Structures are given as C-alpha cells and as structure tokens.
C-alpha positions as CSV (number, residue, x, y, z in Angstrom):
1,M,2.2,-35.6,-10.5
2,A,1.3,-36.8,-14.0
3,Q,3.7,-35.7,-16.7
4,G,2.8,-32.5,-18.7
5,Q,1.7,-31.0,-15.2
6,T,3.9,-28.4,-13.3
7,E,3.7,-26.8,-10.4
8,A,3.3,-22.8,-9.8
9,P,6.6,-21.5,-9.0
10,T,6.7,-19.8,-5.6
11,E,7.8,-16.6,-7.0
12,E,4.3,-16.2,-9.1
13,V,2.2,-16.5,-5.7
14,N,4.5,-14.3,-3.6
15,A,4.1,-11.7,-6.5
16,K,0.5,-11.9,-6.4
17,Q,0.1,-10.8,-2.8
18,E,0.7,-7.4,-2.2
19,E,2.9,-6.1,0.6
20,K,1.2,-4.7,3.8
21,Q,1.7,-1.0,4.1
22,T,3.0,0.2,7.3
23,N,4.4,3.6,6.8
24,C,1.8,6.9,6.2
25,L,2.6,7.8,2.4
26,A,2.4,11.4,3.3
27,C,4.8,11.7,6.4
28,N,6.5,8.3,6.6
29,K,5.6,7.4,10.5
30,P,4.6,4.0,11.7
31,L,0.9,3.4,11.2
32,R,-0.4,2.6,14.7
33,K,-3.9,0.1,14.6
34,V,-5.9,2.8,16.7
35,R,-5.3,5.8,14.5
36,I,-5.3,4.6,10.8
37,Y,-7.1,6.6,8.0
38,Y,-7.9,4.9,5.0
39,R,-8.3,6.4,1.5
40,N,-8.5,5.4,-2.2
41,G,-6.2,2.3,-1.2
42,K,-4.1,3.5,0.8
43,F,-3.2,3.9,4.5
44,Y,-2.4,8.0,6.1
45,C,-1.8,8.3,10.0
46,T,-4.0,11.0,10.2
47,K,-6.9,13.0,8.0
48,R,-4.7,16.0,7.8
49,C,-1.9,13.9,6.5
50,W,-4.4,12.5,3.6
51,Q,-5.1,16.2,2.7
52,N,-1.3,17.3,2.4
53,F,-0.8,14.3,0.4
54,L,-3.8,15.2,-1.9
55,E,-2.3,19.0,-1.8
56,K,1.0,17.7,-3.0
57,A,-0.4,15.5,-5.6
58,K,-2.0,18.1,-7.2
59,S,0.6,20.9,-7.0
60,G,2.9,18.6,-8.7
61,A,0.2,17.6,-11.3
62,K,0.7,21.0,-12.7
C-alpha cells in the first residue's frame, strides 16, 4: 500500500452488515423457512403474529 492509504477497519465493515433475524418479533418463536411472514422489513412466524404486533404497537403509542 502507498503511504497515506489505509485499509477500512473490519469493525466498520461488520457494522454495515445487518444481523439476520432468527425469531418472530411478536412471539419470539424461531422462524422456520417454510412458514415466514414478511412485512415492512421484518419477519414474523404467521400473519396472526404480525397483526398482534401491530395491535400492541398501536396500544403502546396511545
């Protein structure tokens, strides 16, 4: 490497990569590839869990 050039620290590179979601946000059950419900960039185990999560978020915001 030439003078003045530095390599990007590995911490910055790792920070840019998002962690993979492994559990449902509503019920915290492990996600199974066969049954995954994806909405708004998040994964849920079923549509019912997604709806429950929305209801909790609305009641918590009030």
